[in-house]
N, C-alpha and C positions, 0 to 999 in steps of 0.2 A: 170760434178761435181759428186763426189761420197761421200758416208758417211761411216765412220768406226765406229763401236761400240765396246767398251771394254766389257769384261766379266771376272768374276773371283771372288775368295773368298775375304772377307773383310781383309784389312791390307796387301794385296799382292802387293800393290804399283801401282794400276791402275792410280790414279790421279797424283801421282808423276811422273810416266812414261809419261803421257800426257803432263805435264808441261815441262818435259825435252825435249820432242819432239817438242813442239810448242812455249814454252815460255809463255804460258797462263795457269794460275791456274784455273782449271774447277770447283773447289769448290767455289760457290758464296755465300752460306749462312753463316752467322756469327756462327751459331751452328756447322756447318761443320768444320770451322777453329778452333773453340774452342776445339772440341772433336777429331779433326784429323781424322775424318771418313766421307766419302761421304754418304749423306742421300738422296739427290734427284739428278736428272739428271744434269750433267754439260756439257758445250759445249766449244769446241776450234776448231782451224783449223790450217792447215799446208800446206806450199808450198813445193811440191815435187821437186826432181832434174829435172824432166821433164818440170817443169814450171806450172804444173797443181796444183790447190788447192784442198784439201780434207777436209771435215768436220769431226770432231770427237765428238761422243756422249759418255761421260764418265758416267758409271752407278754405283750405289751403290752395294757393295758386301755383306752387312750384310743380314742375313736371314729375318730380319724384314722389309727390304726394297726391296724385290724381286719384289713386285708390281710396284715400281718405275723403277726398272731395265727393266721390261717388257714394260713399256710405252716408253722406248727409243730405243729398238732394232728392232722394227717392220719394219722400213724402211731402214735398213743398207744394204750396198753392201758387206762389208767385216768385219769379226769378228776378233778382236784382243783379244785372250784368254790369260789372265795374270796369271801366276803361280809363286809364290815366291820360290826362290831356297832354302831358309832355312826351308820351311815348306812342299813343294811339293803339291800334289793334296789334296784338302780339300773338305768338304761337299758342299759349294757353288760353288766350281769349277765344281763338277759333276752336280749340279742343273743347273747352268748357261749353261753348255755344253748341257744338256738335252733340255733346252729351245731353244738353237741355232739349235739343231737337229730337234725339233718339228716345228720351224719356217723355216726350210729348208734353212738356210743361207749357201749357197754352197761354198763360198770362205772364207778362214780364215787362220790365222797363230797364232803361240804361242810365246809369249814373256816370257821367264823365267827370272824374275826380281831378283834384289839383288844378282847379280852374284858375287859381291865383297865380300859377306859374307860367301862363301863356297869354298871348294877346288875342284879340278878336279874330284876326285873320287865320291864325293857327288853329284856334278853336273851331272855326268854320270848316277847315280842312279835316280836322279830326272827326267832326260830326258827319261829314260826307263819307269818310272812310268807314265809320261805324254803320251808317245806313246801308252802304253797299255790302258790308259783311253780313248784315242781318237778312239780306235778300235770299228768299228760298228756304228760310228756316221758320220755326214756329214763332219767332220773335220779329218776323218781318213787319215793318211799320210801327214797331214799339216806340213809345215816346222816349226822347233823350233829354236828360236834365244835367246841365253843367253845374257842378257843385264844388265847394271848397270846405273840407272838414276843418281847416285851420281858421278860416274867417267866418264860416257859417253861411256863406253866400249860396243860395239855391236850395238849402236844406228844407225850409218851410214848403217850397213848391214840391220838392220830392216827397215829403211826408204827406202832403195833401193828395198827390197823385196816387200814392200807395193806398191811402184811405179810400179814395174813390174806386180804385180797381178792386179792392177787396170787398167793398160794399156790393159790387156787381158779380162777385165770385160765388158760385154755388158751394154750399158746405159739403164736406166729405159725407158720402152716403153711409148710413148705418145699416149694415146687413145683418146685425144681430150677433156677429161673431167677432170678438175683440182680436186685434192683431197689432202687436207692438214690436217692430224690428228693433233690436237693441243695438245702439251705437256706442254705448259706454256702460261699464260696470265697475263699481268701486265699493269700498266698505267705510261706513261711518261708525265710529266707536259708540257702543251702547245701542246701536240700531241694527247693525249687520249689513247685509248686502243691499245695494241700491242699483237699479238699472234705469237707464234713460233711453228715450227714443221718441219718435213721432207716432202717435196712435192713428193708424191709417184706416182701420176698420173697427166698427163696434165701439162699445164703451166698457170701461172697467171701473170697479169700485172697491173700497176697502173691505177686507174680509172675504173677498172673492177667491174661490179656488181656481187656480190657473195652472198652466204647464209650460215648461220650456221645451218646445217641440223637438228641436234637433237633438238635444241632450236626453230627451225622454224623461224629464224629471217633473214631478208635481210639486207645487208650492202654493203659498197663499200670500195675498197682498196685505201687508201690515199697515202701510200708509201710502198716501199719494201726495205729490206736490206738483204744482205748475207755477213757474216763475217764483219759486221759493215760498209759495203760499200753500198751506195744507188744503186738501180737497177730499171729499168723500166719494166723488165720482169724477171721472175724466171722460170727455166727449170725443168723438172722432175728429181728427185734425188737430189734436192738442199735443204740444210738447209735454211729456210726462216724465217725472222721476218716481219710480215705484220701489218702495222698501218691501223686499220679499223675505220669507223665512225658510230656514232649512236647507238653503243652497249657498255655498260659499262663492266668493268672487272668482276664485280659481276655476270653478266649474262652468263659467260663462265666458264665451268669446263673442267678439263683435260679429254680428250676422245671426246670432241666436234670435228666436222669435218667441215672445211671450203671448200666449193666447188663452181664451176660454177653453175649457177641456173638451177633448173628444172629437174634434171636427177636422183638424189639420194634420195631414200625414206627410212627412218629408218625402222627397222624390230624388231619384238618381238619374232620371231621363225625362226630358221635356221637349215637346214639339213647339217650334217657334217660327214666327215670321221674322226674317232677317234682312236688314237693310245695311249695305256697306256705305260708309260715308264717302263723299266724293274726294276728300283729302286723304283717304287711306293710302299708305305708301305702296301697297301691293294688293294683289287679288287674294281672296280667301279660298283656301284649298280644302277639298274633301279630306276629312280625317286629321286636320291640323289641330294642334293643342292650342287652347285659348284660356283666358281667365274671364270668368263670368261674374258680373256685378249686378246685383238686384237687391232692392231694399238696402240693408246695411251689410249684405253678405258679399264675400269674395271667394270664389271656388274655381279650381282648375277643372277643365273639362275637355272633351274631344268633340269637334264639330263634324257632324255628318250631314253633308248637303244632300237633299232628297231629289233634286231635279237635274243637277249637272255636276261636273267635277270641280268647277271654280266659279266664284262670283267676283266680277271686276268692281273697282271703285264706282260708286253711284248706282250699282245694280241691287236688286232685291230678289229674294226667293225663299223657299221653304227649307227648313233644316231641323235636325234633331240634335240636341246637345246631351251627350252622355257625361255625367258628372263624376268626378273622383270622390266627392264627399256629398252627403245629402243636403238639399236645400228645402226650406219650408216656404213654398210659393203658392199662389193661386192663379187661376186663369185671368188673363188680361193684365197681369203685372208686366211692367216694362223692365228691360234688362239692357246692359251694355257689355260688349266683349272687347277685350284688349289683349295685346301680345307685345312683349318687349317694351313695356311702358308706353305703348302707343294705342290709342283708341281706334278700333277698326270698324265697328258697327254696332248694331243692336236692333231692338224692336219689341214686340209683345209676345208674351207666352200664351199659346193657344190650348195646349194640352199638358197638364202638369205631371201625369203619370203615364208616360208614353211607352207603348210597346215598340219593339224594333220593326221597322218598315222595309219593304222592298224599295230600292231606289228606282225612280222613274215610273212609279206605279200610279197611274192616273186616278184610280179610285181613292187612294190615300190623299192625293192633292185636293181632290174635290171635297173630301170629308173635312180637311183642314180649312179650306175656304169657307165651308158652311159654318164651322166652329168660329171662325173669325168674323164673318160678315152677315151670317144668317139671322133670321128672326129669333125671338126667344124660344119658340117651339123648335126651330131648326137646331139651335144650340143644344137644347135639352135632348132632342132625338139623337143627335150625333154623339153627345156625351154618353147617353145610355148605350149606344151601339158599341162604344169602345170597351165597355165592361158590363156585359149582361149576365144576370140581372143586376140593376143598380139599386142599392139601398137608398132610401130617401135622404138621410143626412149626408151620406157620401156624395150623392148627386148634387145637393145644395152646395157643398164645398167645391166640387170639381167644376161646376158651372159658374161659381162665384156669383150667386144670386141669393136674395133673401128668401127665407123659407116660405113665407106667405105667397110670394110670386110663383115659386116652383109648385106649391100645392095647387094653386088656382090653375096654372097651365097644365099640370098633369091631369087634373080632373076634366078639363076641357078636351085634352088629348084622348083620355079614356072614352069619353062620350063619342068622339069621332073615330074610335077604333084605331087610333094611331099607336096606342100602347096597351099592354095587358098587365093588369095589377094582380099580384099573387096575394091570396088571403082575402078576408072580408073586412068590412069597416071602411072608414074614411082614410084617404091617403095621408100619410104622415110618418113620423119616426117609426122605424121598423118595417115599413112597407117596402116591398121589392117590386120593381117594374121591368118588363121587357118592352122593346119595340114590338109592334105586331109581326114584323118580319123575323125578329129574333125569336119570338114565341113559336111562330110557325116552324122555325128551324128546330126547336125543342120537340115539337110534335113529330116532325119528320124523323129526327134522330131516334126518338122513342120507338116509332113504328119500325124503322130499319133495324134497330137493335134487337127487338123482339123477333122480327122475321129472320134475322141472322141466327138467333138462338134456336128458333124452331127448325131451321135448316140443319143445324148441328145436332139438335136433340128433338127430333120430330115426335117422339112419344112422350114428351113432358108437357104438362098442362101450361106451365109458365116458367118465367125466369125468376130467380131470387131478386127481391126488391133492391137489396144492397148492390147487386151486380149492375142493375139499371142505373142506380145513383152514381156508381163509379163511371159508367159509360157516359153519363150526362155531365160529369165533372161538377157536381154540386155539393155544397155542404149539407149536412143532415137537415138543418133548419130550412134551407131553401128547397131541398128536395121534397120534404113533407108538404110544403105549400104548393109546389109545382105538381106533385102527384095528386093532390086533392083536386086541382084544376083539370088535370088530364082525365081524372075519373068523371068529373062534372061534365066535361065535353064529350065523354064517351070514347075517348081514345084508348083507354086501358080499363081493365077490371082487376080488382084485388081478389086474390084467392088465398087466404091465409097469409103466409109469408111470401107468397108468389105474386107476380104480376103477369097478366096475360092480355092478349088482344081479345076484344069482345067476340064471343061466340066460338072461339077456337077450342076444338076438341081433338085430341090425338086419335088417330085411327091406325089399325093394323092392316098390312097388306095381306094378300091371300096366303103367301108362304108363312108369314108370322101367325096368321089365324090358325092354320093347320098345326103349327108347332104348339100353340097355346092349348088347342083341344086335346092334343096328345099328352101334354104336361098335366092338365087338370085331371085327365083320366088316370094318370099315374099316381097323382096325389090321392085320389079317391079309392085307389086299389088297396091302400093301407092307410086309412084316414088318420089314425093316431100315431103311426110310425112311418110317415112318408119317406120315400127315398131321398137321401141327401146328396146323391151323386148325379141326379138328373140335371142335364145341361139345358139352360134357357138363357138367352141373351139378357144381360142385366137391365137394359132399358125396358125390355118387354116385361120382365118381372116387376120392375118398379111401377109400370103402368097397371099391371094386374093388382098390385097392392093398393095403388091410389083408387082404382075402380072398385075396390072392395071384394074382388073375386078370390084373393088369397090373403093370408095374414103371415107376414114374415117376422117370426119371433127372434131369429138370430141370423147370422150370416149364412148358415147352412141349413137351418130348419125352417121350412115353409109348410103351412097347413092350408087346406081349402077352407074357405070362410065357414062353410057348414060344419066341418069337423071342429074347427076352433070354437064355434059357439056351443056345440055339444059338450066339449071338454070344460068350458067355463061353467056350464050348468051343472055338470057332474061334480066338479071341484067345489062349487059354491054350496051345493046341497050337502056334500060330505062335511064341510066345515060347520054348517048350521047344525048338523046332527051331532058332530063329535067335538066341536069347539075349535079345532085347528086341524092342519094337515101337514105332513112331512113330505119331502121329495120321494121317500120310499113308498108312502101311502099313495101318492100320485101315480108312481110307476105301477103299483099293483092294481088300483081301481081302473086305470086306463089300459092295462095290459100292454105296457110299452117298456122301453129301457130307461135307465137313469139319465142318459144323454138327452132324450126328448123331455123327460120330466123336469130336469133342471133348467133347460132353456125356456120351457113354457112358464115355469114359476117365476123366473127372473123377469120375463116379459110382463106377467101379470102384476108384479111389483111395480114395474115402470109405469104401467097403465093405471096404477093406484086402485086396482081391484082387490089386491091382497097386500098384506104387510107382514114382513118377517119379524118373528119374535123367537129368538134363539135359533133352534134348528127347524122350527115349524112356521107356518103361515096362518094368519087369521084374516077374516074379511075386514076391509076398511069400513 
């Protein structure tokens, strides 16, 4: 199934030609019929001599409705440029042709309508004018067919040419992810909300769970139609009407995108290749406001030129567009920009979720060029670099490739050490990947973070793992996978809740060693009632505790390890002999004060050596 889109100046007979070809009047609005002028998109279909059916999107030609025209031509396979023989090329002929050129509609032909109103000499002049107008555009050299919708002259030749061109047109690729830019939403009594559009990616089927991406609403397809015939499945490249449930017509605007769930995320900034059309009335300036048209969407945005302050008519360059409202787009989508009802330029989207860039930054330009023209691996590497680590499904979406291709390329890249995979098992959904350079950066930041921690706390064995995760700016899920790989590579060691560099052991300097010796002697002088006013640096005391040389039972009470073990033995023996022990009993058997006895028993409770029962303790 293919889609033809008309283009051309107002009153050049586009709708009349479509009706003559199909028997269907594409003008559906009462105002259109009253005024005799197409205002919004119209739709029809035609069975070709080959037996294949083709959809036709009829667009308005008036300059005030070019925005509606743009909503209809995004998914077409073949352009039918219409020029009236009695008027020849007119302003919207040129503007529509420029739009087709910006959208890179590679196949098209020209119908010179109203053939019956001119003589042969005039027709020859018009044909020459059209040929000259097409020069330098995607339709240069396109066949021109004089026709008359009134008499039928030339229509069979036009239909045969369309059939032949579509027979040689590759079908829309199926990347396994449905995408239907919505150009119309309405309600049918007894059925509910119906949306229409051209299915440009993937296939959809009845009963499928889908989502309206921009609105963030989940829904389900109740029914499908193509050319008013019920379908259970719609293929890529098909004009589709989808009856959806649970969403009202008022919640859907033109530009919404219906997709399979979970892969497409709207953006508010995108990096683009921008070409200014030669007929643009003025240069494009950095930071100017524009209207962006892509798919069936129309959104206001601000243009940020990345290489210079302005682009003159006919020039091209790299830019970022900051959007006022989110767009659901994928890499390699085409777009058009306009301002004050004038088409200025357009091009292709290279990065859909762009970060703000330094202007005039050569590395940024090189990366964008690789994204646009590089090999499959170049595109994947550059896409991963912009958001490391990249999750597999997100990478498939941002690179706009099918999952099987991405999987095969990533496996080859892993074999060549171009990327680093986190986790074990085959590459697929849930897999996270770094570029090798990106992973080396993680290793370097890990080492630098721990070294900085040791400089600040030289007497600690390691840093809390959560602190390292924060420094690496990773989610808990990614950090756990990354930490396992860091351990596997011998970059770090796990020490309980701490992480440390391999082989690192804190050491005391000479002055600290002398202080520790004096402190331990002081503890041993009264082992069960050690002084609580003895001063020792907190970091040094923590180290002694970690090394097992002292036991810190409270903020103020610290025992030597030998004294602590003796007290535990005494208390345990007492309980075994008497059944339990009170704080007063502890005070008496140890010959100490209530302060020490209470602190010690609370600590033993924490260590699950004893358990409190009323005012006494028993062994656990």
